[in-house]
Residue, then its C-alpha position, 0 to 999 in steps of 0.5 A: v491407839k491412845r496412850g495406856s493401850s497395848w499396841a506393839m509395833i515393830c522396830c521404829v514404828q511408833p505407837f499412836p499417841w493422841k495425848a503427848p507421850v508419856n515422858a519426863g525431864s528436859q532441858v530448860h531454856p531461860k527464854e520462854p517462847p511466846d504462845m502458839p495462836i489457836p485461831v479456831a473458834p468454837a462456834a465455827v467448830a459447832v458448825l463444822l461438826s454439825a455440817a459433818a456429823p450426819q454425812n460422817p459416822l465417825l464424828a456421831p456419837w456411837t449409839g446402841p447397847f453397851g454404851g454405844v458401839p463403834p459404827f465398823d459397818q458404816v465406816k468408808v476410807e474417804q470418811f477418815e481425813p475429814a473426821l480427824e481434821a474435824a476431831m483436831a479442830a474440836q480439840l484445839a477449840a477445846i483448848d482455847r477455851i481452857t487457856a481463856e480461863p481464870a487462875a488454873t485449877f484442877e478441873n479448869t485445866l486437867a480435867a478439861l484436858e482430859r476432856s477435850d480429846r474425846l472426839l478425836d479419841q473416838v475417831a482414832g479408835v476406828y482409824g487405828v483399827w483400819s491401819s493395823s487391820m483393814n489396811t488397803p491401798e486406798f487407806q494407805a494414801v490417807e495414812t501417808e497424808m495424815a501421818p505428819r499432819l497429826a504429829a504437828f498437831r500434837d506439837r501444837i498442843t505440847q508447845n502451847q505456851k499458855l496451856f503449858e504454864r496452866v499445867a505447870a501451875v496445877y503440877e506445882a500446887r498439886e500437894k497444897a491444893g488438896l487433890t486426891p492421889e489419882q489427881q496428884r498422878l495426873a498432874w505428874l503425868h501431864y507436866t511430864d509429858f509436856v516437858r519430855a515432849g519439848a514444852k520448854l524448849s526455845p521457839g527455834a528448837k521447838e520448831r525444829l522438833s516439831a519438823i523432826n516429828q513430822r518427818l518421823a511420822s512419815l518415815f514410820t508410816k512408810f515403814s509399816q507399809n513397806l513391811l505390810a507389803d512384803e508380807n501380803d505380796s510374798v506368798l510361797f505357792l506350793e504346787g503338788e505332792r512333792d512340796l508337800v512332804g512332811l506337812p500334816d493335814s491340818f496345815r495342807s487344808a488351811a494352805a490350800a484354803a489360803a491359795e484358793a483365797r489368793g486365786k491359786k485353787g489347787q495349790w498351797a499357800v504359806l503365807n508371809t506371817r509368822s503363824s504360816v511360816e513357823p509350822f511350815l519350817a517345823y514340819s516340811g521336809r523340803r530343805d529348799l522350800r524351808e529356806k525360802a520361807w525363811r528368808a522371806f519371813v526374816n528379809r522383810g523390807d530388806n530386799g533392796d527393792a521398792t519396799d526395802n526399809n534400810l534407807l528409812v532406817a538410816e533417817i529414822l536413827a539420825l532424826r531420833a538422835e537430833r531429836a534427843k540432843l534437842l530435848g537435852y538427852e545423850t541418845h534416843a534410848h536415854w530419852r525413851l527409857e527414862n520413865s520406863m522400868a529400865r530407866t536408863p540404856d545400861r540397865a537395859v543392856g544389862l538385862l539383855e546380857a544376863v539372859w544372853t549367855p546362857a541363852v547362847a549356851r542352851v541353843r549350842e546344846e540344842v544344835a548339837d542334838m539337832q546336828a546329831i540326828a541330821d548326821a545320823e540320817g545321813a542328811g549331809l548338812k550343817i544345821a542352818p537357821w531354816d533347819y532350827r524347828y524342823y530338827a528341833e521337832k525330831v529332837r522332841k520325838a527322839k528324846y522324849d516321844l513328843d509329836s507337836d502335831v499329835l498335841k495340836q487337836y487338844l489346842q483348838l482355837d475355840k477350846l482355848r479361848e474357852a479356857m481363857f474364858f474359864v481362867a478370866g472367870e476365876v481370876f477376874d470374876f468375868r462371864f463372856t456371852p457371845v453377842p449376835a452379829s445382828k447386834v454389834a457392828v464389826y469391821h470384817p466377818d472374822v471378828k467375833v464379839w462377847e458381852v463381859t460381865r461380872k459373874s457375882t452381880g451380873k454388872p456390865v464390864g464392856l465387850w470383847y472382840l476377837d479377830p484371830y486370822a491372817r488376811p491381805g491388809k492386816r499387819s502380822g503378829a498379835w496385839a491387844s487394843s482398845y476402842r474404848g477404855h474404862a473410866t469413872f471420870d464422868g460417869k462410869q464407862t464400859v470397856l471395848s476391847s480387842n485381841n488381834s492375832n494372825f492364825i492360818e484360817p481353817a478350811e471351811g467345816e474344820a476347827 
């Protein structure tokens, strides 16, 4: 959830940067704005935190083994808002202390800035888990309320003129000050972040930029919630053997368990997630049901109903374009890509087009093979998107005598995880040891935890959490995240990281 992690959001959903986004280069305005006051006194923050921490586990230091672990088992949704508010106040007070220091140095400015958001990072780490994996209606209410407030908070930091002047001073003197290469890189990174976030804009432009960022935060949150609603609510239930034609036993048993979990015992559920829809499209002999499943999946957020995202997308695009102009860029794409590997929209499009032409040619060959089989069967159809995976399986069988379902028994999740551990051991010298549920708290029974150490020395690396199954309130797709990143800044900090996916949970007792 902080910069440097690997959360991925689809379409217009932004990452959750607690520090300023990593950006570079912006319009310079001759008239510098006055400093934005930060009226939170350190003493007041200390009182606030000391009073709140005993009742709010999100604000308490992480305790227990492995350098401390998140108190997932103690968290309640109503604790997030006060915890975020207290953590934001603590960071603002820390920044107030930074700007009161004498001449800017790396230690009293950038190092202090790095330390300033540690409590917020801690709270945000758990908040991000609930946002992606435990997103109940109660949490969505908090998310809707907090998204624009968090955006305003971030702008309050990047638009603090005194703070930016100190960051700029360290950046400009980075080579003469004898900083290490790592410190010089950090100076460049913070300076670039601030500039691309609008630190050099005029007061009026800053005010408008913050308003845009707050509105975008609300729109991104609503977009994600609409998408999640369509994934949770649009379930295709199969009612009898006629609906199960072609489906292998492994899919049937998992679909039956998914239906029973949704109060439909005796039926089978095709969830509106990729890991459920794709195997159904590959094996179902019911073309009409394949079309229903395909349309439900590709039309998430695009059904003209209460969860339709089209108006949100239009407003997001307009606001992004306005923000880019404010920051001195031709388009949002120019701003977004400037500090990426592609650098420019033209180079990104060039890469896409270089792949597109041969890809389309190959798809035409594949569809021709599929059409030939459909014609030979007398199906009387033209291959459509919901036929692609179904007939691709038939082509594999006809051309290569390859049956994906036969291979599936060799690709059990637990066996693949063991293979991952073996490769990580060979490449990174890692050893993975299961951690008992009684030793480390998790936020859902699906989650399992392993301790990671160096094979050669036994030295600790951190903990690895695995959350593999789809469920209501968990966004679709697969992603990795960190609850706590690696650091040697103030003593070595162990890693707490997770992998998250959306496989269909098997029936009890089955692999």
